[in-house]
C-alpha positions as CSV (number, residue, x, y, z in Angstrom):
1,M,67.3,84.4,38.6
2,E,65.6,81.7,36.6
3,D,64.6,79.7,39.7
4,D,63.2,82.9,41.2
5,A,61.0,83.5,38.2
6,N,59.8,79.8,38.3
7,T,59.0,80.0,42.0
8,S,57.1,83.3,41.6
9,F,55.1,81.9,38.7
10,N,54.2,78.7,40.6
11,K,53.1,80.7,43.6
12,F,50.9,82.9,41.3
13,L,49.5,79.8,39.5
14,N,48.6,78.1,42.8
15,I,46.8,81.2,44.1
16,Y,45.0,81.7,40.8
17,L,43.9,78.0,40.5
18,K,42.7,78.0,44.2
19,T,40.6,81.1,43.6
20,F,39.3,79.8,40.2
21,H,38.2,76.5,41.7
22,C,36.5,78.3,44.7
23,C,34.6,80.6,42.4
24,F,33.7,78.2,39.7
25,T,32.8,74.9,41.3
26,K,32.1,71.9,39.1
27,K,28.4,71.2,38.8
28,H,27.4,67.5,38.8
29,T,24.4,66.7,36.7
30,T,22.8,63.4,35.9
31,C,21.2,62.5,32.6
32,Q,17.7,61.1,32.8
33,A,16.5,58.7,30.2
34,I,13.9,60.1,27.9
35,S,10.8,57.8,28.0
36,K,8.5,58.8,25.2
37,P,5.8,56.4,24.0
38,G,6.6,55.2,20.5
39,L,10.3,55.9,20.7
40,T,11.5,52.5,19.5
41,K,15.1,51.2,19.2
42,G,14.9,51.7,15.4
43,I,13.9,55.4,15.7
44,Q,16.7,56.0,18.2
45,T,19.1,54.4,15.8
46,S,17.8,56.6,13.0
47,C,18.1,59.7,15.2
48,N,21.7,58.8,16.0
49,L,22.4,58.4,12.3
50,K,20.7,61.8,11.6
51,R,23.1,63.4,14.2
52,E,26.1,61.9,12.4
53,L,24.9,63.1,9.1
54,Y,24.3,66.6,10.5
55,L,27.9,66.7,11.8
56,K,29.2,65.7,8.3
57,V,27.0,68.3,6.6
58,R,28.1,71.0,9.0
59,D,31.8,70.3,8.4
60,N,31.4,69.8,4.6
61,N,29.7,72.1,2.1
62,E,28.8,69.5,-0.6
63,M,25.3,70.0,-1.9
64,E,24.8,66.2,-2.4
65,H,25.2,65.6,1.4
66,K,22.9,68.5,2.3
67,L,20.2,67.2,0.1
68,Y,20.5,63.6,1.5
69,Y,20.4,65.0,5.0
70,K,17.3,67.1,4.4
71,Q,15.5,64.0,2.8
72,Y,16.6,61.9,5.7
73,C,15.2,64.4,8.2
74,K,11.8,64.5,6.4
75,T,11.7,60.7,6.4
76,I,12.4,60.5,10.1
77,A,9.9,63.2,10.9
78,K,7.2,61.2,9.1
79,V,8.2,57.9,10.9
80,I,8.1,59.6,14.3
81,K,4.6,61.2,13.6
82,E,3.3,57.8,12.5
83,A,4.7,56.1,15.6
84,E,3.1,58.8,17.9
85,K,-0.2,58.3,16.1
86,T,-0.2,54.5,16.7
87,V,0.7,54.9,20.4
88,L,-2.0,57.4,21.1
């Protein structure tokens, strides 16, 4: 009886997975490098740090972290604007 249930389930699962993979094929995408003038290695590093800070703030409700994140965002925004001005 137990073997019969396992066999039936395996048949069902195989049919289900075949149907699923036919209907929802995996889409392959490629990432293209963003080439913006003025986007220096330092700004990229700062943006990565900003992302890490955002993830910490999102998971944690401490006001001190939120204030630091907001201040960091303002600073990066100013730096990026200045970099764009110098390139143009």
